[in-house]
N, C-alpha and C positions, 0 to 999 in steps of 0.2 A: 429771075429770081432777086429780090428784092435786097438792099445792098445791109440789111438788118440781118440776115440770114448769115449761122456762123456754120460751119463744116469744120470739124475735127474727125481724124482719122486716125486712131491708134499704129505706132507704128514699131516695133523691132523694139521691146523691152531689153533683151539683151545687150540691145546697143548701146542701151545708155540711153535714148532718147526719148522723151517723155511721148509727146504728140507734138503736129503738125498743124498748121492750119495753113487755109489755101490763101492764096492773095488777099488782102485786105481785108482777111477776116480773122476774130478772137477769137482765143486761147476757153473753154467755158468761165473760166475761172473770172475774165473779163461781162460778164454774163452781167446785165440788170438781175436778177434774183441768184443767184446760189442753188446750184444741184444740191436737191435735197434728200438724197440714196433712198429713196423711197418705192425705187421698181425690186431692191435687192443685194444681194449677198450677187457680183458676177457678171452685172449688168455695167459697162462701161457707154456716158454719155458720146455719141457720135455724129451729133447736129444737138442747135438751140437755134431760137428766134427769140429776139427782144421784143415785144410790144411797145408799143407807140408811149410817153408820156412816162416812163418809168412803169407801167402797170405791176410791169413780170416777164419773165421765161416760159415759153413752153422747152422743154425738152424731151426729144428721144436717145434712147437708149439699145442695146443691142448685147445679149449675152453669146458669147463663141459658144458656149459649152452645150447649150440647149434650142439654138437657132431661133430665140422668140424675141423680139424688137419692145421695147413699152416707152409709154409717154407717159410725162406728167406735167401740170403745171404749176409754177410757184408764184404766186406774188412778191412784189421787191419787198412791200414793207405789210407785215400781216395787219388788219383794220378790222370793221363794221365787215359783214360778210357781204358779199358781190356776186354776181356769177362767177365762178368757174366750171372749166370745160377741158378734159384733155380726150381727147379721142385717136385712135388709130381704127386699121383697115389693112387687107390683101387689097392689093389695085385691083379693080375687077368686079371686085367683091360689094354686094349691095347692099351689107349693116358693116355700120360704124360699132365701136366698142367704146362706149363713151361713159366715163363719168361725169357728170352735170348737177352741181346745186351750189349751194348758197354759200361759202363758205369764207372763212377767215385768209388762211392759210394757202394750200393749196388743193388742186385737183387731180385725180389715179391714185397709186398708177392703175393704167391700162393695158393689155397685156395683146401681142398675136403672136404666132409660131407663122413664118415667114421664112424661114430659111431656104434659099433657091427660088427666090420669089418678090414684087417689089411690094413696098407699102402704099399707103397716103396716112396721114399723121397731121395734127395740128391741136388748136388749142386754144380759149376762150378766156377774156378776163375783160370782166365788166361787158362791154356795150362792142368789143374790138375781138374780133374769131381773127383768124389765121390757119390757112390748110395748105399742103404741098403734098403733089400726088404724083405716083411714079417713082418714088426717089427707093433710093436704097437697093437698088434689085443686086440681087447673087447670096 
């Protein structure tokens, strides 16, 4: 895992603890771009990755109530159109679910039902693409 990988795991809200980060990782609020809520109600950020040069951030979210994961790739600063992609699939699957186009702000959301399965996820802004494999199994 790169030093920019951000992992955030939700803890029990009743305990009064909102979220904890792995050693050396920052919470989503410290990401290069902020999560925009594009996945909808019930989705919480469980991982994110900041692309280089402040391009933006790839966000992975999960919805406990329906077992779906969602990815959005959000640019740090909206501007002229550039290639932006959000991608996800069940690990071992052959076909990525991708939103790919020239966007000014973000790509996605893209969804996969993955309760009890591992996923592959990633995104692109401009010429930089980052993907992660066999993650968030369970």
